[in-house]
C-alpha positions in Angstrom: 27.6 -33.8 7.6 30.3 -33.0 10.0 31.6 -36.5 11.3 33.8 -37.4 14.2 37.4 -36.6 14.4 39.9 -39.5 14.5 40.6 -40.2 18.1 44.1 -40.0 18.1 44.5 -36.3 18.3 42.9 -33.8 20.6 40.6 -30.9 19.1 43.5 -28.4 19.8 45.2 -30.0 16.1 48.4 -30.3 17.6 50.0 -33.8 17.1 49.6 -35.9 20.4 53.3 -35.7 21.4 53.4 -31.8 21.5 52.7 -30.6 24.6 53.4 -27.1 24.4 50.3 -25.0 25.9 49.2 -22.3 23.9 50.0 -18.8 25.0 47.3 -16.2 25.7 49.2 -13.6 23.6 48.9 -16.0 20.4 46.1 -18.4 20.7 47.2 -19.8 17.1 50.0 -22.5 15.9 53.0 -20.4 15.1 56.1 -22.2 13.1 58.9 -19.6 11.7 59.6 -21.2 8.8 58.9 -24.3 6.2 61.6 -26.9 5.9 63.3 -26.8 2.8 63.0 -30.1 0.9 65.1 -31.4 -1.7 62.8 -31.8 -4.4 61.6 -28.1 -4.2 62.5 -25.8 -7.5 62.5 -22.6 -5.5 63.0 -21.3 -2.1 59.8 -20.9 -0.6 59.1 -19.5 3.1 55.9 -19.5 4.8 55.5 -17.3 8.0 53.2 -19.1 9.8 51.4 -16.2 11.7 48.0 -16.7 12.5 46.0 -17.3 9.0 42.9 -15.1 10.1 45.3 -12.2 11.1 47.3 -12.2 8.0 43.8 -11.9 6.1 42.1 -9.5 8.2 44.9 -7.0 8.5 47.0 -7.0 5.2 46.1 -6.6 1.7 46.6 -10.1 0.2 47.0 -11.1 -3.3 44.0 -13.1 -4.9 44.9 -16.7 -5.5 44.3 -17.8 -9.4 41.6 -20.0 -9.8 44.2 -22.7 -10.3 46.1 -22.4 -7.4 43.2 -21.9 -5.3 41.7 -25.3 -6.4 45.0 -27.2 -5.6 45.3 -25.7 -2.2 41.7 -26.6 -1.6 43.0 -30.4 -2.6 45.5 -30.2 0.1 43.3 -29.4 2.9 40.8 -31.7 1.7 43.3 -34.6 1.8 44.9 -33.2 5.1 41.4 -33.1 6.7 40.5 -36.6 5.2 43.4 -38.3 5.6 45.3 -37.3 8.5 42.5 -35.9 10.7 39.7 -38.3 10.0 37.0 -36.0 8.7 34.8 -37.8 6.3 35.3 -36.8 2.7 32.1 -35.0 2.4 32.9 -32.8 5.2 36.5 -32.5 4.1 35.7 -31.2 1.0 32.6 -28.9 2.2 35.0 -27.0 4.5 37.8 -26.8 1.9 35.7 -25.2 -0.7 33.8 -23.1 2.0 37.0 -21.4 3.9 38.6 -19.1 1.0 39.9 -16.8 4.0 41.5 -19.5 5.6 43.0 -21.1 2.2 44.1 -17.6 1.0 46.0 -17.1 4.3 47.7 -20.7 4.2 49.5 -19.5 1.0 49.8 -16.0 1.7 53.5 -15.8 2.4 54.5 -18.3 0.1 57.1 -16.8 -2.3 57.9 -19.1 -5.5 56.2 -20.6 -8.4 52.3 -21.5 -8.4 53.5 -25.0 -9.3 55.2 -25.4 -6.1 52.6 -23.7 -3.4 50.7 -27.3 -3.2 53.5 -29.4 -3.0 55.1 -27.3 -0.2 52.1 -26.8 1.5 51.2 -30.5 1.5 54.7 -31.3 2.8 54.8 -28.5 5.4 51.6 -29.9 6.8 53.4 -32.9 7.8 55.3 -31.2 10.3 52.7 -28.5 11.2 49.2 -29.1 12.0 46.3 -26.3 11.8 44.0 -25.0 13.9 40.9 -26.4 12.4 38.6 -24.4 14.3 39.2 -21.4 11.7 38.2 -23.1 8.4 35.5 -25.2 10.2 33.8 -21.9 11.4 34.5 -20.3 8.1 32.6 -22.7 6.3 29.5 -22.5 8.6 29.4 -18.8 7.9 31.4 -17.1 10.3 33.9 -14.5 9.0 37.3 -14.3 9.8 37.2 -11.0 11.5 34.8 -12.6 14.1 36.7 -15.7 14.5 38.9 -14.5 17.4 35.0 -14.4 19.3 34.4 -18.1 18.8 37.5 -19.8 18.9 37.3 -22.2 21.6 40.4 -21.8 24.1 41.4 -24.5 26.3 39.5 -27.2 24.6 41.8 -30.0 25.2 39.3 -32.9 25.7 38.2 -35.2 23.1 34.7 -35.6 24.7 34.3 -32.2 24.5 35.1 -32.4 20.9 32.8 -35.3 20.2 29.7 -33.3 21.9 30.1 -30.2 19.7 30.6 -32.3 16.6 27.6 -34.7 17.3 25.4 -31.5 17.6 26.8 -30.3 14.3 25.8 -33.4 13.2 22.0 -32.8 14.2 21.6 -29.7 12.8 23.1 -31.3 9.6 21.0 -34.3 9.5 17.9 -32.3 10.3 18.2 -30.2 7.4 19.7 -26.8 8.6 21.9 -25.0 5.9 25.5 -25.2 7.2 25.9 -21.6 6.0 23.2 -20.9 8.7 24.6 -23.0 11.6 27.2 -20.2 12.3 24.4 -17.6 12.8 22.9 -20.2 15.6 26.5 -21.0 17.2 26.9 -16.9 17.4 23.5 -16.5 19.4 22.8 -19.7 21.0 26.8 -21.2 21.7 25.2 -23.1 24.6 23.3 -25.6 22.4 26.7 -27.3 21.1 27.2 -28.4 24.6 23.9 -30.1 24.8 23.9 -33.9 25.5 23.3 -36.7 23.1 19.5 -36.3 21.6 18.7 -33.6 23.6 19.1 -31.1 20.7 16.9 -33.2 18.2 14.1 -33.4 20.9 14.0 -29.4 21.1 13.3 -30.2 16.8 10.4 -32.6 17.7 8.8 -30.5 20.2 8.4 -27.8 17.8 6.9 -30.2 15.5 4.6 -31.0 18.0 3.0 -27.7 18.1 2.0 -28.2 14.5 4.8 -26.9 12.3 6.3 -28.6 9.4 10.2 -29.3 9.4 10.8 -26.5 7.0 9.0 -23.9 9.4 10.9 -25.5 12.3 14.2 -24.8 10.5 13.5 -21.5 9.4 12.4 -20.7 12.9 15.5 -21.8 14.7 17.7 -19.9 12.3 15.7 -16.8 12.7 15.1 -17.4 16.5 18.0 -19.5 18.0 17.0 -18.7 21.6 14.1 -21.0 20.9 16.5 -24.0 21.2 17.7 -22.8 24.6 15.6 -23.9 27.5 12.2 -25.4 27.6 9.9 -25.0 24.2 8.7 -21.9 24.0 5.5 -21.0 25.6 5.7 -17.6 24.1 5.8 -19.1 20.5 3.3 -21.5 21.4 0.8 -18.8 22.7 1.9 -16.9 19.0 0.6 -20.0 16.9 -2.5 -20.2 19.3 -3.4 -16.8 18.4 -2.4 -17.2 14.8 -5.2 -20.0 14.7 -7.6 -18.1 16.6 -7.9 -15.5 13.9 -7.4 -17.6 11.1 -3.8 -17.4 10.0 -1.9 -20.5 8.9 1.1 -21.9 11.1 3.3 -21.6 8.3 2.1 -18.4 7.6 4.8 -16.4 9.3 7.7 -18.3 7.6 6.9 -17.1 4.4 8.1 -13.3 5.4 10.8 -14.1 7.8 14.1 -13.0 6.7 16.9 -15.5 7.8 19.3 -11.8 8.0 17.5 -10.9 11.0 16.6 -12.5 14.1 13.3 -12.5 15.9 11.8 -12.7 19.3 8.7 -14.3 19.9 8.0 -12.8 23.2 7.7 -9.4 21.1 5.3 -11.2 18.5 3.0 -12.1 21.4 3.5 -9.0 22.5 1.8 -6.9 19.7 -1.0 -9.8 19.3 -1.8 -9.2 22.9 -1.8 -5.2 22.6 -4.2 -5.1 19.9 -6.3 -7.8 21.8 -6.3 -5.6 25.0 -7.2 -2.0 23.3 -10.5 -3.5 21.9 -9.7 -4.9 18.3 -11.8 -7.8 16.7 -10.1 -11.0 15.7 -11.0 -10.0 11.9 -9.2 -6.8 12.4 -6.3 -8.6 13.9 -6.3 -11.1 10.9 -6.3 -8.3 8.4 -4.3 -6.1 9.8 -1.6 -8.4 10.3 -1.8 -10.3 6.8 -1.5 -6.5 5.1 1.5 -5.9 7.8 3.3 -9.2 8.5 6.5 -7.2 9.6 4.7 -5.5 12.6 3.6 -9.4 14.0 7.3 -10.7 13.3 9.4 -7.4 14.6 6.9 -6.6 17.2 6.2 -2.8 18.5 8.7 -0.3 19.3 8.3 0.8 22.9 7.5 4.2 21.6 4.6 2.9 19.4 3.4 1.3 22.7 3.8 4.6 24.5 2.0 6.7 21.6 -1.0 4.2 21.4 -1.2 4.1 25.2 -1.8 7.7 25.0 -4.2 8.2 22.0 -6.1 5.8 23.9 -6.2 7.9 27.3 -7.1 10.7 25.0 -10.1 8.8 23.8 -9.3 8.6 20.5 -11.8 6.4 18.3 -10.4 2.7 18.0 -11.9 2.0 14.7 -10.7 5.3 13.3 -7.1 4.4 14.7 -7.3 0.7 13.4 -8.4 2.6 9.8 -5.6 4.7 9.8 -2.9 2.0 10.8 -4.3 0.1 7.9 -4.1 2.6 5.5 -0.6 3.8 6.4 1.4 1.0 8.7 4.3 2.8 8.6 2.7 5.1 11.2 3.6 2.2 13.3 7.3 2.3 13.1 9.7 3.7 15.8 10.3 6.7 13.9 6.7 7.7 13.4 5.4 6.5 16.8 8.4 9.0 18.2 7.1 11.7 16.0 3.5 11.4 17.1 4.8 11.8 20.6 6.4 14.9 19.9 3.1 15.9 18.7 1.2 15.2 21.9 3.9 16.6 23.9 4.1 19.9 21.8 0.0 20.6 21.7 0.2 20.1 25.5 3.0 22.5 26.2 1.3 25.0 23.9 -1.8 24.9 26.4 -4.3 23.0 24.0 -7.0 20.9 25.7 -7.2 17.1 25.4 -10.5 17.5 23.3 -8.6 19.5 20.5 -5.6 17.6 20.8 -7.5 14.3 20.1 -9.3 15.7 17.1 -6.2 16.9 15.5 -4.6 13.3 16.1 -7.7 11.7 14.7 -7.4 14.0 11.6 -4.2 14.5 10.4 -1.9 11.7 12.2 -0.8 10.2 8.7 0.5 13.6 8.0 1.8 14.3 11.5 3.9 11.0 11.9 6.1 11.7 9.2 7.4 15.4 10.7 9.9 15.5 13.5 9.1 18.7 15.5 11.3 21.5 16.9 10.9 22.0 20.4 7.9 24.3 21.3 9.9 26.8 23.1 12.2 27.5 20.0 9.2 28.0 17.9 7.5 30.5 20.2 10.9 32.2 20.2 11.5 31.9 16.2 8.1 33.5 15.6 8.0 35.9 18.7 4.7 34.3 19.7 3.1 33.7 22.8 2.3 29.8 23.7 -1.6 30.9 23.6 -1.2 32.6 20.1 0.7 29.8 18.8 -2.2 27.6 20.2 -4.8 29.1 18.6 -3.1 29.4 15.2 -2.9 25.6 15.3 -6.4 25.0 16.5 -7.8 27.4 13.3 -5.2 25.5 11.0 -3.7 22.2 12.2 -1.4 21.6 9.5 0.3 25.0 10.5 2.0 22.7 13.1 3.6 21.2 10.3 4.8 24.2 8.2 6.0 26.1 11.5 7.3 23.6 13.5 9.0 20.8 11.5 12.2 19.9 11.8 12.6 18.9 8.2 14.5 21.6 5.9 12.6 23.4 3.0 14.0 21.7 0.0 12.7 23.4 -3.1 12.4 20.0 -5.3 9.9 18.4 -2.6 8.1 21.6 -2.3 6.7 22.0 -5.9 3.2 22.8 -4.1 4.5 25.3 -1.9 1.6 27.7 -1.9 -0.5 25.3 -1.0 1.5 22.5 1.7 -1.4 20.6 2.4 -1.6 19.6 -1.2 2.2 18.8 -1.2 1.9 16.6 2.3 -1.2 14.8 0.7 1.1 13.6 -2.4 3.8 12.9 -0.2 1.8 10.8 2.0 0.5 8.8 -1.1 4.1 8.2 -2.5 5.0 6.8 1.0 2.2 4.2 0.2 3.9 3.4 -2.9 7.1 2.3 -1.2 9.1 5.8 -1.7 11.6 6.7 0.7 10.7 9.8 2.5 13.0 12.7 1.8 14.9 11.0 -0.9 16.1 11.9 -4.2 13.7 9.3 -5.4 10.8 10.8 -3.8 11.7 14.2 -5.3 11.4 12.9 -8.7 8.5 11.3 -8.0 6.9 14.4 -7.0 7.8 15.8 -10.3 6.5 12.8 -12.3 3.1 12.6 -10.7 0.7 15.5 -11.3 -2.3 16.3 -9.0 -3.0 16.3 -5.6 -2.7 13.3 -3.2 -6.2 13.0 -2.9 -6.6 12.7 -6.7 -3.8 10.4 -7.2 -5.3 8.2 -4.4 -8.6 8.5 -6.5 -7.2 7.4 -9.7 -5.2 4.5 -8.1 -8.6 3.3 -6.4 -10.3 3.1 -9.4 -7.5 0.4 -10.8 -8.2 -1.6 -7.6 -12.0 -1.3 -7.9 -11.8 -2.3 -11.6 -10.6 -5.8 -10.1 -6.8 -5.5 -9.7 -4.9 -7.0 -6.6 -3.7 -4.2 -4.8 -0.2 -5.0 -4.9 -0.2 -5.5 -8.5 -1.8 -2.1 -9.2 1.5 -0.8 -7.4 3.9 -2.6 -9.1 1.7 -1.2 -12.7 2.2 2.1 -11.5 6.0 1.9 -10.6 6.6 0.6 -13.9 3.9 3.2 -15.6 3.7 6.3 -13.5 2.0 8.1 -16.4 -1.3 6.1 -15.5 -1.8 8.2 -12.4 -1.6 11.8 -14.6 -4.8 10.8 -16.0 -8.3 11.6 -15.0 -10.3 9.3 -13.3 -12.8 9.0 -16.0 -10.3 8.6 -18.6 -8.6 5.6 -17.0 -12.4 3.9 -16.4 -13.2 4.5 -20.0 -9.8 2.6 -21.1 -10.6 -0.3 -18.9 -14.2 -0.2 -20.0 -13.4 -0.4 -23.7 -10.7 -3.1 -22.9 -13.1 -5.3 -21.0 -16.6 -4.8 -22.4 -16.1 -3.7 -26.1 -12.9 -5.9 -27.0 -13.6 -8.5 -24.7 -10.0 -8.5 -23.4 -9.6 -9.6 -19.5 -8.3 -7.0 -17.1 -5.0 -9.3 -16.5 -3.9 -8.2 -19.8 -3.1 -4.7 -18.6 -0.7 -6.2 -15.9 1.6 -7.5 -18.6 1.4 -4.0 -20.6 0.4 -1.5 -18.1 1.3 1.0 -20.7 -2.1 0.4 -22.4 -3.5 2.8 -19.8 -0.7 5.5 -21.0 -2.0 5.6 -24.7 -4.5 8.3 -26.0 -8.0 7.0 -26.0 -8.1 7.8 -29.2 -5.2 5.6 -30.6 -6.6 2.8 -28.8 -10.0 3.1 -30.3 -8.7 3.7 -33.8 -6.1 0.4 -33.7 -8.2 -1.9 -31.8 -11.3 -1.0 -34.1 -9.1 -1.8 -36.9 -7.7 -5.2 -35.2 -11.5 -6.2 -34.6 -12.4 -6.0 -37.9 -9.4 -7.8 -39.2 -9.7 -10.3 -36.6 -13.9 -11.0 -37.7 -12.6 -11.6 -40.7 -10.0 -14.4 -39.6 -7.1 -12.4 -41.3 -5.2 -11.9 -37.9 -5.0 -14.1 -34.9 -7.8 -13.4 -32.2 -6.8 -11.7 -28.8 -3.6 -10.5 -29.7 -1.1 -9.1 -27.4 -1.8 -5.2 -26.5 1.5 -4.4 -27.1 1.5 -5.8 -30.5 -1.0 -3.4 -31.5 -0.8 -0.5 -29.5 3.1 -0.2 -29.3 4.0 -1.1 -32.8 5.0 2.0 -35.2 2.0 2.8 -38.1 4.6 1.3 -40.8 4.5 -2.0 -38.8 0.5 -1.6 -37.8 -0.4 -1.0 -41.7 2.1 -3.8 -42.8 1.0 -6.8 -40.3 -2.7 -5.5 -39.6 -4.4 -2.9 -42.2 -2.7 -5.2 -44.9 -3.6 -8.5 -43.9 -7.0 -8.1 -45.3 -7.6 -7.0 -49.1 -10.1 -4.6 -48.2 -8.1 -3.4 -44.9 -6.6 -0.2 -46.6 -10.2 1.1 -47.2 -11.5 0.6 -43.6 -8.4 2.0 -42.2 -9.1 5.4 -44.1 -12.7 5.2 -43.4 -12.1 4.8 -39.5 -9.6 7.5 -39.5 -12.1 9.7 -40.7 -15.0 8.7 -38.6 -12.7 9.2 -35.5 -13.5 12.8 -36.0 -16.9 12.1 -34.9 -16.5 10.1 -32.0 -20.0 10.0 -31.2 -20.7 8.1 -34.6 -18.2 5.5 -34.0 -19.0 4.9 -30.6 -22.5 6.1 -29.6 
């Protein structure tokens, strides 16, 4: 916790007898040299220019661990003994302000052993601006310091107010390295009178939030502490209850590296409600896509959705599309879709045809920024009416003729049939591959088949009982799974569960099971099952042990585990030639 300073010194950190005001040109303490001390064994000189200026503008030699520790001890002793900080506060600041520590000794020249001694003596005569290490320890970087260092804070009462509010944050449990973020975005909070800040925390607890949730909220939304208890947040929480989502649920998806706005959250919820989505649909949608609730919808997305409903697009069809392809609701995709509407309107397409094309191809069109219709007509030497008819007859021509995306050969392996390529790309976007990235290009080569075929193969994993997200991870680990026919995948899963008696979860730990030839799976597991039935091998042996081991190891540890094993093994290999006899 940040304790109050000793009342003998104002918070400008000069001795009380030193009355020289700070100048606007240099708001940091200056002193040209360190006085020479008889006990010094070397001539050490310190240019006491601004510590943060030294670190920010010059390349400073890294301190050795030994010297750094000594300097931190000197700073700790100075803050605790001379300035009245509690020991814990002084220790925290000294150990969490590395730039300030480095800057303190950046101009010393001499032996490492002399630096700490000289610095301690120098601090007797040259008080430092303690705001620098104080704010750095709270997470404000040295380069940001000039924006946050208080100017003209001469009165002790002001110091006590600020530090008292730092106390409240610390006592409530807000991590110190996050307090700096709150200071950046809601500085006025640190001037609250006694008890006001704590009452803000209590107010949010009364909404039904746990303390840990309140802490996460104020770190991610510092503006919640300004003014009255946020009506928008209260309404968001009421809506979450209404649609069946727990109050602390959103905290699981918040990042302390981002700032959130409860007003945007509320706007997103109310928008989907106003356009006719049911509470169940909203529950499912936000559960699957928490970022769209937390970060809200971009303006261009609202504009597109407004136009879409004016075009009389079916709400359930749009909802299904959003659930399956949530990336459509990003700013980039919203802009692309607005471009599609503008393009089609310019070439003279009627509203019914625009609605039909958007309904059927929204997920594809959202991924492609379009050239201007004038430029396309000029380039192709077509009239608007002719271009309109071409797109009516084959809507995917809109992409092939007007897309701004470069024709990269690595991304067009199915050039003769663009629709197949686009379907595959869309499927890979769902798996988490970045659009037009090198990783995407490699994935397109790695996955064989059309997008709809890949989707069908993936769906059979989910239909078998695997969680959707777990199935995604498995595919990332073993892409070859989807290069097989759906029937083959189903046979392998059926063999594992219904013949071998293994639970489906076993493939999560070893997804490569689904990549092995069905013949190898049948042969090895048939042998293992025979040995296990005779108690010569432990039951439910790991899939990887049975399948991934070499032939030599399999024979040694499984086949030879039973005296009759080699005979059975030879017989199984022969029988495998007639699968109908082995597995009728």
